[in-house]
C-alpha positions as CSV (number, residue, x, y, z in Angstrom):
1,M,124.1,33.0,204.7
2,K,121.1,31.5,206.4
3,L,117.6,31.0,204.9
4,F,114.6,30.5,207.2
5,S,111.1,29.7,206.0
6,L,108.2,30.0,208.3
7,N,105.9,26.9,208.3
8,A,103.1,28.5,206.3
9,S,105.4,29.1,203.3
10,R,107.7,26.1,203.8
11,P,106.9,24.3,200.5
12,F,108.0,27.3,198.6
13,G,110.9,28.0,200.9
14,E,112.2,24.4,200.4
15,K,112.2,25.0,196.6
16,V,114.2,28.2,197.1
17,A,116.7,26.5,199.4
18,Q,117.1,23.7,196.9
19,A,117.8,26.1,194.1
20,L,120.4,27.9,196.3
21,G,122.0,24.6,197.2
22,I,121.7,25.1,201.0
23,P,119.4,23.5,203.7
24,L,116.7,25.6,205.3
25,A,117.9,26.8,208.7
26,E,116.0,25.2,211.6
27,H,113.5,27.1,213.7
28,E,110.6,26.4,216.1
29,E,107.0,27.5,215.9
30,R,104.8,26.8,218.9
31,D,101.1,27.5,219.1
32,F,99.4,28.0,222.5
33,E,95.8,27.2,223.5
34,D,94.9,30.9,223.9
35,G,95.8,31.7,220.3
36,E,99.3,33.1,221.0
37,H,102.4,31.7,219.4
38,K,106.1,31.8,219.7
39,M,108.9,31.4,217.2
40,R,112.7,31.2,217.5
41,P,115.7,30.2,215.5
42,L,117.2,26.8,216.6
43,E,120.7,27.7,215.4
44,S,123.0,30.6,215.9
45,V,122.5,33.6,213.6
46,R,125.1,35.9,215.2
47,G,126.8,37.9,212.6
48,E,125.1,36.1,209.8
49,D,123.4,37.3,206.6
50,V,119.9,36.1,207.3
51,Y,116.9,35.7,205.0
52,V,113.4,35.0,206.3
53,L,110.8,33.8,203.8
54,Q,107.1,34.2,204.5
55,G,104.3,34.8,202.0
56,L,101.5,37.1,203.2
57,N,98.7,35.4,201.4
58,G,95.9,34.1,203.7
59,D,94.3,30.7,203.7
60,P,91.8,28.9,206.0
61,A,94.6,27.7,208.3
62,Q,96.2,31.1,208.7
63,G,94.9,34.5,207.8
64,V,96.9,37.4,206.3
65,N,97.2,39.2,209.7
66,E,98.4,36.1,211.6
67,R,101.1,35.5,208.9
68,L,102.2,39.1,209.2
69,C,102.3,38.9,213.0
70,R,104.4,35.7,212.9
71,L,106.8,37.2,210.4
72,L,107.2,40.4,212.5
73,F,107.9,38.5,215.7
74,F,110.4,36.1,214.0
75,L,112.2,39.0,212.4
76,G,112.5,40.6,215.9
77,A,113.8,37.4,217.4
78,I,116.4,37.1,214.6
79,R,117.5,40.7,215.2
80,D,117.7,40.2,219.0
81,A,119.8,37.0,218.4
82,G,122.5,39.1,216.8
83,A,122.1,38.6,213.1
84,G,124.4,40.8,211.0
85,R,121.9,41.6,208.3
86,V,118.2,40.6,208.1
87,T,116.2,40.5,204.8
88,A,112.5,39.7,204.7
89,V,111.7,37.6,201.6
90,I,108.0,38.0,201.0
91,P,106.9,36.3,197.7
92,Y,103.4,37.8,197.9
93,I,103.2,41.0,199.9
94,A,99.8,41.8,201.3
95,Y,98.2,45.3,201.6
96,A,100.3,46.6,198.6
97,R,97.2,47.5,196.6
98,K,96.3,50.3,199.0
99,D,99.1,52.7,198.1
100,R,97.2,55.9,197.6
101,R,94.2,57.7,198.8
102,T,91.2,57.4,196.5
103,Q,88.7,58.8,199.2
104,S,89.1,61.2,202.0
105,R,90.8,59.8,205.1
106,D,91.8,56.6,203.3
107,P,94.6,54.6,204.9
108,L,97.9,54.0,203.2
109,T,98.3,50.5,204.3
110,S,101.3,49.8,202.0
111,R,103.3,52.5,204.0
112,Y,102.0,51.2,207.4
113,L,103.2,47.7,206.5
114,A,106.6,49.1,205.7
115,M,106.7,50.9,209.0
116,L,105.9,47.6,210.9
117,L,108.6,45.7,209.1
118,E,111.2,48.3,209.7
119,A,110.3,48.5,213.4
120,M,111.7,45.0,213.7
121,G,115.1,46.2,212.6
122,L,114.8,45.0,209.0
123,D,117.7,45.8,206.7
124,A,116.0,44.9,203.4
125,V,112.9,43.4,201.9
126,M,112.3,41.4,198.7
127,A,109.0,40.7,197.0
128,L,107.7,39.7,193.5
129,D,105.5,41.8,191.2
130,I,104.2,44.4,193.6
131,H,101.1,46.1,192.5
132,N,102.8,49.5,192.3
133,P,106.7,49.1,192.2
134,A,107.3,52.8,192.8
135,A,105.0,53.0,195.8
136,F,106.7,49.9,197.2
137,Q,110.2,51.3,196.9
138,N,109.1,54.7,198.3
139,A,107.3,53.1,201.3
140,F,110.5,51.7,202.7
141,R,113.6,53.5,204.0
142,C,115.6,50.3,203.7
143,P,116.5,48.7,200.3
144,A,113.3,47.3,198.7
145,Y,114.1,44.7,196.1
146,G,111.1,44.4,193.7
147,L,111.5,41.3,191.5
148,D,109.3,40.8,188.5
149,T,108.1,38.0,186.2
150,R,109.0,39.4,182.8
151,R,111.8,37.1,182.1
152,L,110.2,34.1,183.9
153,F,107.0,34.4,181.8
154,A,108.8,35.4,178.6
155,E,111.0,32.2,178.7
156,H,107.9,30.1,179.3
157,I,106.1,31.7,176.3
158,R,109.2,31.1,174.1
159,E,109.4,27.4,175.1
160,H,105.7,26.6,174.9
161,F,104.0,28.9,172.4
162,G,103.8,28.5,168.7
163,Q,100.8,30.7,168.1
164,W,101.1,33.9,166.0
165,P,100.6,36.7,165.9
166,L,100.9,37.7,169.6
167,V,99.5,40.7,171.4
168,V,100.4,41.6,175.0
169,A,97.5,43.3,176.8
170,S,96.9,45.0,180.1
171,P,93.5,44.5,181.7
172,D,93.5,48.1,182.9
173,P,95.3,51.4,182.2
174,G,97.3,51.1,185.5
175,G,99.1,48.0,184.2
176,V,100.2,49.4,180.8
177,K,103.8,49.8,182.0
178,R,103.9,46.2,183.2
179,A,102.5,45.0,179.9
180,Q,105.0,47.2,177.9
181,G,107.9,45.8,179.9
182,F,106.8,42.2,179.3
183,R,106.4,42.9,175.5
184,E,109.8,44.5,175.3
185,M,111.3,41.5,177.0
186,L,109.5,39.0,174.8
187,E,110.1,40.6,171.4
188,P,113.9,40.0,171.2
189,M,113.4,36.4,172.6
190,L,111.0,35.6,169.8
191,G,112.5,37.8,167.1
192,D,109.2,39.2,166.0
193,N,107.0,42.2,166.6
194,I,104.4,41.9,169.2
195,G,101.3,44.0,169.4
196,S,99.9,45.8,172.5
197,A,96.5,46.6,173.9
198,Y,94.8,47.7,177.1
199,M,91.4,47.6,178.6
200,E,89.5,50.5,180.1
201,K,88.6,50.0,183.8
202,R,86.8,52.2,186.2
203,R,85.9,51.3,189.8
204,S,83.3,53.1,191.8
205,G,81.5,51.9,195.0
206,G,83.1,48.4,194.6
207,K,81.7,48.0,191.0
208,V,83.9,47.7,188.0
209,S,82.9,49.2,184.6
210,G,84.4,50.2,181.3
211,T,84.2,48.4,177.9
212,L,86.7,50.2,175.7
213,L,89.6,48.1,174.3
214,A,92.5,50.1,172.8
215,G,94.7,48.1,170.4
216,E,94.4,45.7,167.5
217,V,93.7,42.1,168.5
218,E,91.9,40.6,165.5
219,G,93.3,37.2,164.5
220,A,95.9,37.3,167.3
221,T,96.6,35.2,170.4
222,V,96.4,37.7,173.3
223,L,98.4,37.5,176.5
224,V,96.7,39.4,179.3
225,I,99.3,40.1,182.0
226,D,98.6,41.4,185.5
227,D,100.3,41.3,188.9
228,L,97.7,39.1,190.6
229,I,94.4,37.4,190.0
230,S,91.9,37.8,192.9
231,S,88.4,36.8,191.8
232,G,89.4,36.7,188.2
233,G,86.7,39.2,187.1
234,T,89.1,41.8,185.7
235,L,90.9,39.1,183.6
236,L,87.7,37.6,182.3
237,R,86.3,41.0,181.3
238,A,89.5,41.6,179.3
239,A,89.4,38.2,177.7
240,Q,85.7,38.6,176.6
241,A,86.5,42.1,175.2
242,C,89.4,40.7,173.2
243,L,87.4,37.8,171.8
244,S,84.6,40.1,170.8
245,R,87.1,42.1,168.8
246,G,88.3,39.0,166.9
247,A,91.1,37.5,169.0
248,K,91.8,33.8,168.3
249,A,92.6,33.0,171.9
250,V,93.3,34.7,175.2
251,Y,95.7,33.5,177.9
252,G,96.0,35.1,181.4
253,L,99.3,35.6,183.1
254,A,99.8,36.8,186.7
255,A,102.5,36.4,189.3
256,H,100.1,35.6,192.1
257,G,96.9,33.6,191.9
258,L,94.8,34.3,195.0
259,F,91.7,32.8,193.4
260,I,89.1,34.0,195.9
261,G,85.3,33.8,195.7
262,N,84.0,32.4,192.5
263,A,87.4,32.1,190.8
264,S,87.0,28.4,189.9
265,S,84.2,29.2,187.5
266,V,85.9,32.3,186.1
267,I,89.2,30.5,185.5
268,S,87.4,27.7,183.7
269,D,85.4,30.0,181.5
270,P,85.7,29.2,177.8
271,A,86.9,32.8,177.1
272,L,90.3,31.9,178.7
273,S,92.4,29.2,177.0
274,K,94.7,28.9,180.0
275,V,95.8,30.9,183.0
276,I,99.5,30.9,183.9
277,V,100.7,31.9,187.4
278,T,103.8,31.3,189.6
279,D,103.9,29.2,192.7
280,T,104.2,32.1,195.2
281,V,100.6,31.3,196.3
282,P,99.4,27.7,196.2
283,P,96.1,27.4,194.2
284,S,94.4,25.7,197.2
285,R,91.1,27.6,196.8
286,L,90.5,26.2,193.3
287,D,88.8,23.0,192.5
288,P,91.6,20.4,191.7
289,A,90.0,19.6,188.4
290,V,90.1,23.3,187.4
291,V,93.8,23.4,188.4
292,R,94.6,20.4,186.2
293,R,92.7,21.6,183.1
294,H,93.0,25.3,183.2
295,L,96.1,26.3,185.2
296,E,99.8,26.3,184.4
297,V,102.2,27.0,187.3
298,V,105.7,28.4,186.6
299,S,108.0,28.2,189.6
300,A,109.4,31.5,190.9
301,A,111.8,29.7,193.3
302,P,114.8,29.8,191.1
303,L,114.3,33.5,190.5
304,F,114.2,34.2,194.3
305,A,117.2,31.9,194.9
306,E,119.3,33.8,192.4
307,A,118.2,37.2,193.7
308,I,119.1,36.1,197.3
309,R,122.5,34.9,196.1
310,R,123.2,38.2,194.3
311,V,122.1,40.3,197.3
312,H,124.3,38.1,199.5
313,E,127.3,38.5,197.2
314,N,126.6,42.2,196.3
315,G,125.7,41.2,192.7
316,S,123.4,43.0,190.3
317,L,119.7,42.4,190.4
318,T,119.2,44.7,187.4
319,E,121.3,42.3,185.3
320,L,119.2,39.4,186.6
321,L,115.9,41.0,185.7
322,E,116.9,43.0,182.6
323,G,120.0,41.4,181.3
324,P,120.6,40.0,177.8
325,T,117.9,37.8,176.3
């Protein structure tokens, strides 16, 4: 097995390699004055089971499209160098939210992304908490391993929470299955019944509306779970709705914290007791004081390391994600 991590995601890649107990494989990335770039492995990959890690979240140094282009070119170089099997490990996968047509002639960018990756000779892809897991799996013709944060966050809640009763809430109807899966993972860990709720959400012309909250939250600590936090507006709406219905406290949980726009003021809003995310996306856009006071980061590196190990050894990912509590 060889694990490469492109430079933009190297801090997370080093954590995954450490959890695997192997060094990161060496590679070269060169940038040219005209904006072009070149990447190549610096060690033999012939016949090897190769994993290439690159998150597709953008930042001021590298945008989403440049990270995607670098990943595609490096995957092609690995395939040309004779790798036996090539798996793209993409902690945060971009363009996954556009998986269906909501207006005439809309693009299906999640499918186009899959076509680009497969054109590089990809054998499999691995990502965490995709917006729509079914659409992710259906977009690819190769194996698409969708990891999730249910066990990761459930163990964190078990170790750090002593606040009862608990309610797991979805900030929109589309996330009800995600919230239900998290609640079903958490209940046997805590040995108690956990309530459920979800928030109405309608989007039209870029504006979000809907104020209905279904579920009983009075007197409870509410865990609002989602796949990602972008500006934080959806999470804050749900938190305010829960508090208006008598909730004691509201915590936000999401695999990926993009934190764009005015996210610093949203995350530090008094309606949110704390926001819990993984380290797939560094919280570099947030004010450092906001990170210290309002954010908890749970590492997803051990989860990726174990998933990579199991894929390499033909083990069970279902057991990893859904096994005994």
